[in-house]
Structures are given as C-alpha cells and as structure tokens.
C-alpha positions as CSV (number, residue, x, y, z in Angstrom):
1,M,7.2,-20.7,-28.1
2,E,10.8,-20.6,-29.2
3,G,11.8,-18.9,-32.4
4,D,8.7,-16.8,-32.9
5,G,10.0,-13.9,-30.8
6,G,7.6,-14.8,-28.0
7,S,4.8,-12.6,-26.9
8,A,4.3,-11.6,-23.4
9,I,0.8,-11.9,-22.1
10,G,-0.1,-9.1,-19.8
11,T,-2.5,-6.3,-19.0
12,V,-2.0,-2.7,-20.1
13,G,-3.6,0.1,-18.2
14,S,-3.1,3.4,-16.5
15,I,-3.7,5.2,-13.2
16,D,-4.8,8.8,-13.3
17,L,-3.4,10.6,-10.3
18,C,-4.1,14.1,-11.7
19,G,-7.5,13.8,-13.2
20,G,-9.6,14.4,-10.1
21,E,-7.3,16.9,-8.5
22,V,-5.7,14.7,-5.9
23,S,-5.4,17.6,-3.4
24,S,-9.2,17.8,-3.2
25,T,-9.6,14.0,-2.9
26,V,-11.2,12.6,0.2
27,D,-8.5,12.1,2.9
28,L,-8.9,8.7,4.7
29,T,-5.9,9.2,7.0
30,G,-6.6,7.3,10.2
31,Q,-9.4,5.3,8.7
32,V,-7.5,2.7,6.6
33,H,-7.2,-0.7,8.3
34,Q,-5.4,-3.9,7.3
35,L,-7.2,-6.8,9.0
36,P,-5.9,-10.4,9.5
37,C,-8.8,-11.9,7.6
38,C,-10.5,-12.2,4.3
39,I,-13.9,-10.6,3.9
40,K,-15.9,-12.0,1.0
41,Y,-18.2,-9.1,0.6
42,D,-18.0,-6.1,-1.7
43,G,-20.6,-3.5,-0.9
44,P,-21.9,-0.9,1.5
45,S,-21.6,-1.6,5.2
46,S,-21.9,0.5,8.4
47,V,-18.5,-0.6,9.6
48,S,-18.0,2.4,11.9
49,H,-21.2,1.2,13.8
50,Y,-19.6,-2.1,14.7
51,F,-15.8,-1.7,14.4
52,K,-14.7,0.7,17.2
53,P,-11.0,0.7,17.9
54,K,-10.0,2.0,21.3
55,P,-6.5,2.9,22.7
56,T,-5.3,0.5,25.4
57,G,-2.7,2.8,26.9
58,I,-0.1,0.0,26.2
59,E,3.1,0.8,24.3
60,V,5.2,-2.0,22.7
61,D,8.4,-1.3,20.8
62,G,7.4,2.4,20.7
63,L,4.1,1.5,19.1
64,N,0.8,2.6,20.7
65,V,-1.5,-0.4,20.9
66,D,-5.2,-0.2,20.1
67,E,-7.8,-2.8,20.6
68,A,-10.9,-3.7,18.6
69,Y,-13.2,-6.6,18.1
70,F,-14.3,-8.0,14.7
71,R,-17.0,-10.7,14.7
72,G,-16.3,-11.3,18.4
73,R,-12.6,-11.8,18.0
74,K,-10.1,-9.5,19.8
75,L,-7.7,-7.6,17.6
76,Q,-4.7,-5.6,18.7
77,G,-3.1,-3.1,16.3
78,T,-1.3,0.1,15.8
79,T,-1.4,3.0,13.4
80,I,1.7,3.8,11.5
81,P,2.4,6.7,9.2
82,L,3.5,5.9,5.6
83,P,7.2,6.5,5.1
84,L,8.3,10.0,4.1
85,G,7.8,10.6,0.4
86,Y,5.1,7.9,0.0
87,S,1.3,8.2,-0.1
88,G,-1.5,5.7,-0.2
89,F,-4.4,5.8,-2.7
90,V,-7.7,4.1,-3.0
91,L,-8.3,3.4,-6.7
92,G,-11.5,2.8,-8.6
93,K,-12.0,1.7,-12.1
94,K,-12.7,4.7,-14.4
95,S,-16.2,4.6,-15.9
96,V,-16.2,4.1,-19.7
97,D,-19.0,5.1,-22.1
98,K,-20.3,1.6,-22.9
99,R,-21.5,2.6,-26.4
100,K,-17.9,3.3,-27.4
101,A,-16.2,0.5,-25.4
102,S,-15.7,-1.6,-28.5
103,D,-13.7,1.2,-30.0
104,L,-11.4,1.6,-27.1
105,S,-8.0,0.0,-26.7
106,E,-7.2,-2.4,-23.8
107,E,-5.3,0.4,-22.1
108,K,-8.3,2.7,-22.1
109,L,-10.5,-0.1,-20.7
110,N,-8.0,-0.6,-17.8
111,C,-8.0,3.0,-16.5
112,W,-8.1,3.7,-12.8
113,E,-8.7,6.9,-10.9
114,V,-8.0,8.1,-7.4
115,N,-11.1,7.9,-5.1
116,A,-9.3,8.7,-1.9
117,K,-5.9,9.1,-0.3
118,F,-4.3,8.3,3.0
119,Q,-1.0,8.9,4.9
120,S,-1.3,6.3,7.7
121,I,-2.6,2.7,8.0
122,T,-3.6,0.7,11.1
123,F,-2.6,-2.9,11.0
124,W,-4.2,-5.5,13.2
125,N,-3.1,-8.8,14.7
126,H,-5.4,-11.5,16.0
127,D,-3.0,-13.6,18.1
128,S,-0.2,-11.2,19.0
129,M,0.6,-7.6,20.0
130,P,1.9,-5.4,17.3
131,S,5.7,-5.0,17.4
132,Q,8.6,-3.9,15.3
133,D,9.1,-7.6,14.3
134,N,5.6,-7.7,12.7
135,A,5.9,-8.8,9.0
136,F,3.6,-6.1,7.8
137,L,5.7,-3.4,9.5
138,R,9.0,-5.0,8.3
139,S,7.7,-4.9,4.7
140,F,8.2,-1.1,4.8
141,H,12.0,-1.7,5.2
142,W,12.0,-2.8,1.6
143,L,11.3,0.8,0.5
144,T,14.7,1.9,2.0
145,V,16.4,-1.1,0.3
146,A,14.8,-0.3,-3.0
147,K,15.8,3.4,-2.8
148,A,19.4,2.4,-2.1
149,L,19.4,-0.2,-5.0
150,H,18.0,2.3,-7.5
151,Q,20.1,5.3,-6.5
152,P,22.6,6.3,-9.1
153,V,26.2,5.3,-8.4
154,T,28.7,8.2,-8.5
155,A,32.4,8.1,-9.4
156,E,33.2,8.8,-5.7
157,D,31.1,5.8,-4.6
158,L,33.1,3.6,-7.0
159,E,36.4,5.0,-5.9
160,S,35.6,4.6,-2.2
161,A,34.4,1.0,-2.8
162,S,37.6,0.1,-4.7
163,I,39.7,1.4,-1.8
164,T,38.0,-0.7,0.8
165,Q,38.0,-3.9,-1.3
166,P,41.2,-6.0,-1.2
167,P,42.6,-7.0,-4.6
168,N,41.9,-10.6,-5.7
C-alpha cells in the first residue's frame, strides 16, 4: 500500500554453520547427485542398492562420463568439484522444544543446522552427454561474475578505466 511505509513480507531465519562443529560433520563428497527428474518422496530408501553409477571410459570436453540407470532410464553424468572457496552443505531444520515454541520468535523457529557437507557434485543428463555447455555446469560461471561484481574498486582501477575510455 502506498503511503503507509509498506511492509515487506518475508521469512526470517538463521543457518548455524558452527553449532555442530562442521569439521566433524559427515562428508558426502562423491555421493551428492543432481538428477534430471522430480522425486515425490521424502523418506528412507536404499538408493545405493539400486542406483549404481559406473565409469564409461569416455571423456567429453575434459569431463569423465559416468553411466547409471534410474527407473530403467539411462543417465549420463559427470562429477565436478565445487569451485575453490565454496562448500556444499546439507541442511536440516533445527529441532525446537515444542513446549516453548509459542515463546520463540519467527527467527528461532526458522533455524537450520548442518547435517552433512560435500565438495563435489555429480550432475546427470537423460538425453545428452555431459559437456562444458551443460546449463548446470555453466551456472557455476556466475560465481566468477559475482566475485568480480562485488570486488572493491581501487583508485588504480578507476584511473586505468578512464585512460582506456574515449571522452564523450
């Protein structure tokens, strides 16, 4: 509404990366997969019994291709390390004492904690080989762009930019 200062509707919360001593957290490196499908199930499953990726010996664009089957469909994927300086985390909602939940703020109710960490991810394609042109892999390029955009500008940067720019 105009004139009332407007209030933004949003969710407030926190992520505790220190509470459970991240260094002792379960390391899932090599076990995190991004599948090209939606799985409408949230519960225990013996995934490793059915989902068994195997190397193919094929290399495309410098990426080692693996092969697996999910529900009878052939998948081709590759494992990539997360960019230097980045880590992946599996988060879970922090348990809250239900007797005192009414006394807690919205921020305390939306607390998350680290359940596991990982340094690589395997992405899978259903209808194509993984390559450097894959949208999932290309999304990591944004991290380089974001770093450049948020890097402080020095006086030397401004001076060198003004020398290369012709006057209007």
